[in-house]
MDTraj code that builds the backbone (N, CA, C; nanometers):
import mdtraj as md
import numpy as np

residues = "MET THR ALA GLN ASP ARG GLN ALA PRO ALA PRO CYS SER ALA PRO LEU THR GLU ALA GLN ILE THR SER MET ILE ARG ALA PRO LEU ALA ASP VAL ARG ILE GLN TYR LEU VAL GLY THR LEU ARG ARG LEU PHE PRO VAL ASP THR ASP THR ALA ALA ARG LEU ARG GLY PHE ARG GLY SER ALA ALA VAL LEU SER LEU LEU GLN".split()
xyz = np.array([
    [0.8984, -0.7592, 1.1905],
    [0.7601, -0.8051, 1.1424],
    [0.8008, -0.8765, 1.1053],
    [0.7965, -1.0155, 1.1508],
    [0.7994, -1.1805, 1.1343],
    [0.7771, -1.2266, 0.9726],
    [0.7725, -1.3301, 0.9248],
    [0.7328, -1.3476, 0.8242],
    [0.5849, -1.4004, 0.8126],
    [0.5615, -1.4620, 0.9021],
    [0.4324, -1.5108, 0.9591],
    [0.3694, -1.3338, 0.9568],
    [0.3929, -1.2140, 1.0224],
    [0.2927, -1.1149, 1.0089],
    [0.2115, -1.1039, 0.8664],
    [0.3788, -1.1036, 0.7923],
    [0.3641, -1.0244, 0.6408],
    [0.2709, -1.1485, 0.5681],
    [0.2131, -1.2152, 0.6191],
    [0.1923, -1.3401, 0.5104],
    [0.0387, -1.3306, 0.6098],
    [-0.0316, -1.2660, 0.6762],
    [-0.1434, -1.2916, 0.7940],
    [-0.2619, -1.1809, 0.6705],
    [-0.3819, -1.2432, 0.7236],
    [-0.5088, -1.1996, 0.6467],
    [-0.4965, -1.0246, 0.6779],
    [-0.5162, -0.9236, 0.6040],
    [-0.5830, -0.8176, 0.6487],
    [-0.6073, -0.8150, 0.7618],
    [-0.6001, -0.7231, 0.8749],
    [-0.6357, -0.6741, 1.0237],
    [-0.7505, -0.6241, 1.0168],
    [-0.8194, -0.5409, 0.9329],
    [-0.9205, -0.4790, 0.9172],
    [-1.0088, -0.4832, 0.7831],
    [-1.1587, -0.4074, 0.7509],
    [-1.1579, -0.3744, 0.6063],
    [-1.1878, -0.2480, 0.6051],
    [-1.1831, -0.1522, 0.6952],
    [-1.1299, 0.0115, 0.6614],
    [-1.0628, 0.0148, 0.5544],
    [-1.1107, 0.1574, 0.4821],
    [-1.0491, 0.1850, 0.3608],
    [-0.9217, 0.2482, 0.4423],
    [-0.8160, 0.2487, 0.3409],
    [-0.6777, 0.2609, 0.3737],
    [-0.6409, 0.4610, 0.3518],
    [-0.5885, 0.4602, 0.4085],
    [-0.5131, 0.6247, 0.4063],
    [-0.3466, 0.6125, 0.3418],
    [-0.3733, 0.7171, 0.2965],
    [-0.2642, 0.7662, 0.2154],
    [-0.1182, 0.7446, 0.2965],
    [-0.1625, 0.7359, 0.4244],
    [-0.0111, 0.7275, 0.5530],
    [-0.0112, 0.5803, 0.5680],
    [-0.1270, 0.5210, 0.5746],
    [-0.0832, 0.3818, 0.5949],
    [-0.0169, 0.3173, 0.4534],
    [-0.0612, 0.3625, 0.3527],
    [0.0358, 0.3247, 0.2413],
    [0.1768, 0.3468, 0.1871],
    [0.2169, 0.4765, 0.2617],
    [0.2961, 0.5677, 0.2704],
    [0.4071, 0.4640, 0.3526],
    [0.3380, 0.4337, 0.4746],
    [0.4209, 0.3406, 0.6245],
    [0.4309, 0.1686, 0.5275],
    [0.3839, 0.1634, 0.4687],
    [0.3407, 0.0225, 0.4237],
    [0.4817, -0.0547, 0.2962],
    [0.4938, 0.0556, 0.2272],
    [0.6310, 0.1187, 0.1394],
    [0.7063, 0.1508, 0.1613],
    [0.7376, 0.2374, 0.2737],
    [0.8528, 0.2229, 0.3503],
    [0.8402, 0.1363, 0.4746],
    [0.8092, 0.0684, 0.5147],
    [0.8533, -0.0453, 0.5882],
    [0.9121, -0.1552, 0.5011],
    [0.9906, -0.2683, 0.5781],
    [1.0410, -0.3721, 0.4957],
    [0.9310, -0.4620, 0.4724],
    [0.8344, -0.4038, 0.4084],
    [0.6913, -0.5350, 0.3640],
    [0.7167, -0.5770, 0.1935],
    [0.6937, -0.6915, 0.1460],
    [0.6906, -0.7474, 0.0831],
    [0.5956, -0.6767, -0.0099],
    [0.6391, -0.6269, -0.1643],
    [0.5898, -0.5727, -0.2652],
    [0.4659, -0.6227, -0.2602],
    [0.4621, -0.7894, -0.3241],
    [0.3284, -0.8870, -0.3640],
    [0.2510, -0.8359, -0.2069],
    [0.3021, -0.8420, -0.0833],
    [0.2025, -0.8086, 0.0091],
    [0.1394, -0.6593, 0.0069],
    [0.1596, -0.5819, -0.0403],
    [0.1129, -0.4427, -0.0395],
    [0.0478, -0.3960, -0.1435],
    [0.0706, -0.5270, -0.2843],
    [-0.0395, -0.5168, -0.3714],
    [-0.1966, -0.5544, -0.2902],
    [-0.1471, -0.6756, -0.2777],
    [-0.2680, -0.8147, -0.2038],
    [-0.3444, -0.7046, -0.1076],
    [-0.2945, -0.6050, -0.0449],
    [-0.3510, -0.5428, 0.1185],
    [-0.4190, -0.4209, 0.0325],
    [-0.3876, -0.3605, -0.0816],
    [-0.4224, -0.2382, -0.2057],
    [-0.5238, -0.2522, -0.2680],
    [-0.5226, -0.4387, -0.3045],
    [-0.6502, -0.4819, -0.3634],
    [-0.7464, -0.5477, -0.3281],
    [-0.7341, -0.5720, -0.1678],
    [-0.7945, -0.6407, -0.0894],
    [-0.9191, -0.4722, -0.0409],
    [-0.8580, -0.4152, 0.0014],
    [-0.9158, -0.2842, 0.0934],
    [-0.9359, -0.1710, -0.0195],
    [-1.0232, -0.1273, 0.0428],
    [-1.0487, 0.0417, -0.0503],
    [-0.9665, 0.1262, -0.0108],
    [-0.9876, 0.2391, -0.0318],
    [-0.8863, 0.3372, 0.0124],
    [-0.9655, 0.4668, 0.0029],
    [-0.9126, 0.5627, 0.1065],
    [-1.0040, 0.6596, 0.1527],
    [-0.9870, 0.7958, 0.0627],
    [-0.8707, 0.8165, -0.0294],
    [-0.7949, 0.9135, -0.0421],
    [-0.7992, 0.8942, -0.2650],
    [-0.8541, 1.0539, -0.3009],
    [-0.7808, 1.0065, -0.4457],
    [-0.6371, 1.0225, -0.4993],
    [-0.6356, 0.9247, -0.6222],
    [-0.5035, 0.9282, -0.6132],
    [-0.4651, 1.0019, -0.7688],
    [-0.4126, 1.1340, -0.7249],
    [-0.3873, 1.2375, -0.8500],
    [-0.2246, 1.2299, -0.8922],
    [-0.1806, 1.3060, -0.9562],
    [-0.0594, 1.2521, -0.9805],
    [-0.0084, 1.3313, -0.8728],
    [0.0175, 1.4247, -0.7707],
    [0.0962, 1.4201, -0.6557],
    [0.0794, 1.3479, -0.6125],
    [-0.0333, 1.2515, -0.5660],
    [-0.0076, 1.1361, -0.4978],
    [0.0626, 1.0289, -0.5601],
    [0.0523, 1.0374, -0.6576],
    [0.1824, 0.9039, -0.7118],
    [0.2774, 0.9221, -0.7576],
    [0.3271, 1.0842, -0.7610],
    [0.4464, 1.1405, -0.7643],
    [0.5305, 1.1152, -0.5849],
    [0.4200, 1.1406, -0.4966],
    [0.5025, 1.1361, -0.3686],
    [0.4943, 0.9500, -0.3350],
    [0.4211, 0.9302, -0.3572],
    [0.4170, 0.7138, -0.3270],
    [0.5907, 0.6878, -0.4010],
    [0.5424, 0.6967, -0.5363],
    [0.6840, 0.6855, -0.6392],
    [0.8014, 0.6771, -0.5706],
    [0.7983, 0.8654, -0.4574],
    [0.9445, 0.9373, -0.4088],
    [0.9138, 0.8289, -0.2837],
    [0.8858, 0.7539, -0.2490],
    [0.8943, 0.6499, -0.1565],
    [0.9535, 0.5233, -0.1985],
    [0.9406, 0.5016, -0.2897],
    [0.9954, 0.4185, -0.3598],
    [0.8850, 0.3211, -0.3740],
    [0.7397, 0.3594, -0.4151],
    [0.6162, 0.3065, -0.4840],
    [0.6541, 0.2111, -0.5646],
    [0.6368, 0.0939, -0.6127],
    [0.6271, 0.0297, -0.6976],
    [0.5433, 0.0372, -0.7952],
    [0.5202, 0.0737, -0.9275],
    [0.4808, 0.0283, -1.0623],
    [0.2987, 0.0043, -1.0191],
    [0.3694, -0.1892, -0.9994],
    [0.2912, -0.2119, -0.9526],
    [0.1450, -0.2145, -0.8561],
    [0.1817, -0.1634, -0.7279],
    [0.1211, -0.1058, -0.6068],
    [0.0060, 0.0406, -0.6702],
    [0.1440, 0.1498, -0.7712],
    [0.0211, 0.2799, -0.7958],
    [-0.0174, 0.2403, -0.8933],
    [-0.0650, 0.1083, -0.9767],
    [-0.1083, 0.0981, -1.0818],
    [-0.2620, -0.0063, -1.0585],
    [-0.2748, -0.0519, -0.9141],
    [-0.3532, -0.1096, -0.8603],
    [-0.4559, 0.0491, -0.7702],
    [-0.3616, 0.1417, -0.7473],
    [-0.4199, 0.2891, -0.6534],
    [-0.5141, 0.3255, -0.7434],
    [-0.4767, 0.3598, -0.8849],
    [-0.5083, 0.4127, -1.0205],
    [-0.6929, 0.3804, -1.0107],
])
top = md.Topology()
chain = top.add_chain()
for i, resn in enumerate(residues, 1):
    res = top.add_residue(resn, chain, resSeq=i)
    for name in ("N", "CA", "C"):
        top.add_atom(name, md.element.get_by_symbol(name[0]), res)
traj = md.Trajectory(xyz[None], top)
């Protein structure tokens, strides 16, 4: 992924799935970009303690988890 790709507008307005957020966290995507996408797009899944623990396990930042809550 190039720097230009990381700065491009969100590709769609469809709600995010847990799998998509996990992929973004695991990819070399800047945390601020993940925060932007999470803050801009809706999500399709509840974020309970188990979900938050899984995302933290993939190194999801506190800022991203806070936006999801």
